[in-house]
N, CA, C and O of each residue as an XYZ file, in Angstrom:
420
protein
N     123.202     89.559     29.246
C     122.298     88.454     29.545
C     120.890     89.029     29.629
O     120.636     89.959     30.394
N     120.003     88.486     28.859
C     118.639     89.007     28.832
C     117.756     88.292     29.844
O     118.060     87.188     30.295
N     116.665     88.946     30.185
C     115.684     88.340     31.079
C     115.072     87.103     30.417
O     114.695     86.156     31.107
N     114.972     87.107     29.097
C     114.419     85.940     28.398
C     115.287     84.701     28.630
O     114.763     83.612     28.867
N     116.601     84.863     28.564
C     117.503     83.739     28.796
C     117.425     83.288     30.253
O     117.387     82.091     30.536
N     117.399     84.246     31.167
C     117.276     83.899     32.590
C     115.975     83.149     32.839
O     115.954     82.157     33.568
N     114.887     83.622     32.232
C     113.601     82.929     32.388
C     113.688     81.504     31.843
O     113.209     80.561     32.472
N     114.301     81.356     30.674
C     114.439     80.031     30.053
C     115.191     79.068     30.979
O     114.784     77.918     31.143
N     116.275     79.535     31.577
C     117.061     78.703     32.470
C     116.303     78.405     33.762
O     116.350     77.280     34.259
N     115.606     79.398     34.309
C     114.813     79.166     35.521
C     113.659     78.218     35.238
O     113.325     77.380     36.075
N     113.050     78.342     34.074
C     111.992     77.418     33.678
C     112.536     75.986     33.621
O     111.891     75.056     34.104
N     113.713     75.816     33.033
C     114.330     74.497     32.983
C     114.595     73.941     34.372
O     114.420     72.747     34.612
N     115.017     74.808     35.285
C     115.275     74.373     36.663
C     113.990     73.923     37.343
O     113.980     72.909     38.041
N     112.900     74.674     37.144
C     111.616     74.311     37.750
C     111.101     72.995     37.168
O     110.587     72.148     37.899
N     111.240     72.828     35.871
C     110.820     71.570     35.238
C     111.631     70.407     35.817
O     111.074     69.345     36.093
N     112.920     70.596     35.999
C     113.768     69.552     36.595
C     113.282     69.215     38.002
O     113.192     68.042     38.368
N     112.971     70.231     38.782
C     112.500     69.990     40.148
C     111.161     69.264     40.177
O     110.918     68.425     41.045
N     110.301     69.591     39.229
C     108.934     69.064     39.259
C     108.754     67.730     38.561
O     107.837     66.984     38.903
N     109.589     67.410     37.607
C     109.283     66.260     36.751
C     110.137     65.026     36.976
O     109.841     63.969     36.420
N     111.157     65.129     37.751
C     112.041     63.984     37.958
C     111.608     63.180     39.183
O     110.999     63.712     40.111
N     111.929     61.913     39.165
C     111.663     61.064     40.321
C     112.914     60.892     41.187
O     112.899     60.141     42.162
N     113.981     61.580     40.832
C     115.206     61.536     41.634
C     114.968     62.198     42.987
O     113.948     62.857     43.191
N     115.899     62.025     43.896
C     115.802     62.689     45.200
C     115.844     64.204     45.006
O     116.321     64.693     43.981
N     115.347     64.936     45.988
C     115.377     66.396     45.902
C     116.814     66.877     45.749
O     117.087     67.789     44.969
N     117.718     66.274     46.480
C     119.132     66.639     46.391
C     119.633     66.503     44.953
O     120.280     67.414     44.437
N     119.342     65.382     44.307
C     119.800     65.173     42.936
C     119.111     66.110     41.952
O     119.733     66.556     40.988
N     117.837     66.415     42.181
C     117.135     67.361     41.303
C     117.717     68.754     41.442
O     117.854     69.469     40.449
N     118.064     69.153     42.664
C     118.686     70.465     42.871
C     120.048     70.535     42.183
O     120.368     71.529     41.532
N     120.833     69.497     42.327
C     122.147     69.476     41.673
C     121.975     69.624     40.162
O     122.687     70.409     39.535
N     121.051     68.889     39.580
C     120.811     68.991     38.133
C     120.329     70.380     37.749
O     120.796     70.950     36.763
N     119.399     70.926     38.519
C     118.857     72.263     38.215
C     119.961     73.310     38.215
O     119.980     74.197     37.362
N     120.873     73.210     39.164
C     121.969     74.174     39.213
C     122.992     73.923     38.117
O     123.421     74.860     37.444
N     123.383     72.681     37.932
C     124.442     72.387     36.956
C     124.032     72.724     35.528
O     124.832     73.255     34.757
N     122.792     72.417     35.178
C     122.373     72.565     33.780
C     121.635     73.865     33.493
O     121.464     74.233     32.331
N     121.201     74.558     34.525
C     120.414     75.766     34.276
C     120.904     76.976     35.069
O     121.419     77.925     34.478
N     120.756     76.961     36.367
C     120.984     78.167     37.168
C     122.434     78.649     37.115
O     122.683     79.854     37.092
N     123.368     77.742     37.097
C     124.783     78.139     37.057
C     125.130     78.941     35.810
O     126.144     79.638     35.788
N     124.307     78.854     34.777
C     124.589     79.544     33.509
C     123.971     80.947     33.431
O     124.158     81.651     32.439
N     123.251     81.345     34.457
C     122.613     82.673     34.454
C     123.598     83.689     35.012
O     124.058     83.569     36.147
N     123.915     84.687     34.202
C     124.742     85.808     34.655
C     123.819     86.961     35.015
O     122.788     87.164     34.374
N     124.185     87.700     36.023
C     123.295     88.749     36.522
C     123.631     90.145     36.025
O     122.900     91.087     36.329
N     124.699     90.307     35.279
C     125.194     91.640     34.938
C     124.182     92.552     34.251
O     124.217     93.762     34.477
N     123.296     92.030     33.435
C     122.354     92.889     32.722
C     120.901     92.648     33.117
O     119.984     93.102     32.433
N     120.695     91.943     34.205
C     119.321     91.671     34.622
C     118.768     92.829     35.444
O     119.525     93.541     36.104
N     117.447     93.020     35.407
C     116.829     94.049     36.249
C     117.059     93.746     37.732
O     117.167     92.585     38.127
N     117.132     94.790     38.539
C     117.402     94.629     39.967
C     116.413     93.696     40.657
O     116.779     92.986     41.593
N     115.163     93.694     40.200
C     114.136     92.887     40.858
C     114.411     91.394     40.778
O     113.914     90.634     41.609
N     115.184     90.960     39.805
C     115.516     89.533     39.674
C     116.992     89.279     39.989
O     117.365     88.170     40.372
N     117.820     90.293     39.830
C     119.264     90.137     40.032
C     119.589     89.605     41.432
O     120.422     88.710     41.573
N     118.936     90.149     42.465
C     119.220     89.726     43.843
C     118.834     88.264     44.060
O     119.548     87.527     44.740
N     117.715     87.845     43.488
C     117.276     86.454     43.649
C     118.267     85.482     43.015
O     118.568     84.434     43.586
N     118.772     85.831     41.839
C     119.736     84.969     41.156
C     121.065     84.959     41.918
O     121.686     83.908     42.079
N     121.492     86.125     42.383
C     122.724     86.215     43.160
C     122.621     85.362     44.421
O     123.570     84.669     44.786
N     121.473     85.414     45.082
C     121.264     84.587     46.278
C     121.382     83.100     45.947
O     121.976     82.337     46.708
N     120.819     82.695     44.819
C     120.926     81.291     44.409
C     122.380     80.903     44.162
O     122.824     79.837     44.589
N     123.115     81.764     43.478
C     124.528     81.483     43.215
C     125.318     81.389     44.518
O     126.203     80.544     44.654
N     124.996     82.255     45.471
C     125.700     82.230     46.752
C     125.416     80.944     47.527
O     126.283     80.441     48.242
N     124.215     80.421     47.384
C     123.862     79.173     48.071
C     124.740     78.012     47.625
O     125.059     77.130     48.422
N     125.126     78.009     46.367
C     125.912     76.871     45.870
C     127.411     77.132     45.914
O     128.201     76.312     45.447
N     127.796     78.251     46.465
C     129.221     78.547     46.622
C     129.643     78.515     48.083
O     130.734     78.974     48.420
N     128.791     77.979     48.956
C     129.098     77.973     50.387
C     130.170     76.955     50.756
O     130.949     77.173     51.684
N     130.208     75.854     50.034
C     131.168     74.797     50.341
C     132.248     74.764     49.261
O     131.979     75.022     48.088
N     133.450     74.447     49.669
C     134.561     74.353     48.722
C     134.497     73.040     47.943
O     134.152     71.998     48.500
N     134.825     73.096     46.675
C     134.888     71.844     45.900
C     136.005     70.959     46.442
O     136.933     71.431     47.098
N     135.891     69.668     46.152
C     136.957     68.752     46.544
C     137.375     67.942     45.315
O     136.959     68.244     44.197
N     138.174     66.945     45.520
C     138.688     66.163     44.388
C     137.600     65.379     43.671
O     137.789     64.955     42.530
N     136.458     65.182     44.331
C     135.400     64.343     43.764
C     134.149     65.111     43.360
O     133.364     64.627     42.545
N     133.954     66.303     43.918
C     132.732     67.067     43.656
C     133.052     68.546     43.521
O     133.961     69.068     44.165
N     132.267     69.218     42.652
C     132.382     70.659     42.525
C     131.602     71.360     43.630
O     130.992     70.705     44.476
N     131.621     72.683     43.623
C     130.963     73.436     44.693
C     129.446     73.237     44.705
O     128.827     73.294     45.768
N     128.843     73.006     43.543
C     127.401     72.768     43.512
C     127.072     71.511     44.311
O     126.214     71.534     45.194
N     127.750     70.431     44.000
C     127.467     69.163     44.678
C     127.826     69.222     46.154
O     127.052     68.761     46.992
N     128.982     69.778     46.487
C     129.376     69.812     47.899
C     128.443     70.691     48.706
O     128.121     70.362     49.847
N     128.000     71.810     48.133
C     127.086     72.703     48.855
C     125.726     72.056     49.075
O     125.179     72.127     50.176
N     125.179     71.433     48.056
C     123.858     70.809     48.189
C     123.941     69.554     49.055
O     123.027     69.292     49.838
N     125.003     68.781     48.934
C     125.161     67.599     49.785
C     125.299     67.963     51.262
O     124.967     67.156     52.131
N     125.781     69.160     51.550
C     125.932     69.599     52.938
C     124.604     70.059     53.551
O     124.519     70.253     54.764
N     123.577     70.233     52.727
C     122.273     70.715     53.207
C     121.429     69.574     53.749
O     121.463     68.455     53.238
N     120.666     69.884     54.801
C     119.675     68.911     55.253
C     118.410     69.098     54.408
O     118.342     70.008     53.581
N     117.423     68.245     54.615
C     116.219     68.275     53.776
C     115.485     69.609     53.868
O     114.974     70.099     52.860
N     115.425     70.200     55.046
C     114.757     71.498     55.206
C     115.442     72.557     54.355
O     114.771     73.350     53.694
N     116.770     72.577     54.365
C     117.525     73.545     53.570
C     117.337     73.294     52.076
O     117.250     74.237     51.289
N     117.275     72.034     51.693
C     117.037     71.700     50.288
C     115.661     72.203     49.848
O     115.521     72.745     48.752
N     114.653     72.027     50.692
C     113.304     72.507     50.362
C     113.282     74.029     50.253
O     112.632     74.582     49.366
N     113.985     74.698     51.149
C     114.065     76.165     51.083
C     114.733     76.610     49.784
O     114.308     77.584     49.164
N     115.765     75.904     49.382
C     116.455     76.239     48.137
C     115.535     76.024     46.933
O     115.508     76.845     46.016
N     114.791     74.934     46.937
C     113.828     74.690     45.854
C     112.792     75.810     45.811
O     112.416     76.259     44.729
N     112.331     76.264     46.966
C     111.371     77.372     47.007
C     111.974     78.659     46.453
O     111.281     79.432     45.791
N     113.254     78.893     46.718
C     113.927     80.081     46.182
C     114.004     80.023     44.655
O     113.878     81.047     43.983
N     114.209     78.838     44.120
C     114.243     78.682     42.659
C     112.878     79.015     42.069
O     112.790     79.741     41.079
N     111.826     78.496     42.663
C     110.467     78.776     42.181
C     110.160     80.266     42.310
O     109.535     80.845     41.421
N     110.585     80.883     43.387
C     110.371     82.324     43.578
C     111.095     83.141     42.507
O     110.538     84.105     41.981
N     112.323     82.764     42.184
C     113.073     83.465     41.131
C     112.388     83.277     39.782
O     112.306     84.214     38.987
N     111.902     82.075     39.526
C     111.172     81.804     38.281
C     109.913     82.676     38.206
O     109.610     83.250     37.160
N     109.197     82.767     39.305
C     107.993     83.598     39.360
C     108.331     85.061     39.067
O     107.634     85.723     38.298
N     109.393     85.556     39.680
C     109.800     86.953     39.459
C     110.176     87.186     37.999
O     109.813     88.211     37.423
N     110.889     86.256     37.403
C     111.271     86.392     35.991
C     110.045     86.342     35.089
O     109.960     87.089     34.114
N     109.101     85.472     35.405
C     107.871     85.369     34.620
C     107.091     86.671     34.664
O     106.544     87.102     33.649
N     107.035     87.292     35.816
C     106.315     88.573     35.947
C     106.984     89.685     35.137
O     106.305     90.592     34.657
N     108.287     89.622     34.983
C     108.971     90.625     34.162
C     108.693     90.434     32.689
O     108.645     91.399     31.927
N     108.509     89.187     32.287
C     108.247     88.900     30.875
C     106.783     89.129     30.527
O     106.468     89.680     29.472
N     105.898     88.707     31.407
C     104.450     88.870     31.190
C     103.823     89.513     32.428
O     103.281     88.820     33.289
N     103.901     90.846     32.508
C     103.351     91.533     33.685
C     101.853     91.245     33.863
O     101.098     91.107     32.901
N     101.462     91.163     35.141
C     100.049     90.972     35.441
C      99.264     92.215     35.069
O      99.749     93.336     35.221
N      98.061     92.015     34.585
C      97.234     93.172     34.198
C      96.282     93.537     35.292
O      95.508     94.483     35.147
């Protein structure tokens, strides 16, 4: 898994968070289902690997049930403060990936 692919997926997640009029909960679910869940950390640099692993761990806290997968159950269990913190973690991971692709001069 390349940093370019991770950046692409994180960019998609940030766009989902920023451009939708859905609730924060629904935007987070979409960002994880369509973007973040597809990022594998095996070949990523250490500076971004931990951030992605932390994001994956956030959505694996709750067990799936007959109606929802672990992404939905984990995010639905969060209060608004936790949802905002999770959104900030996504933006932070995106920032870290961007810096790896285009280092500051």
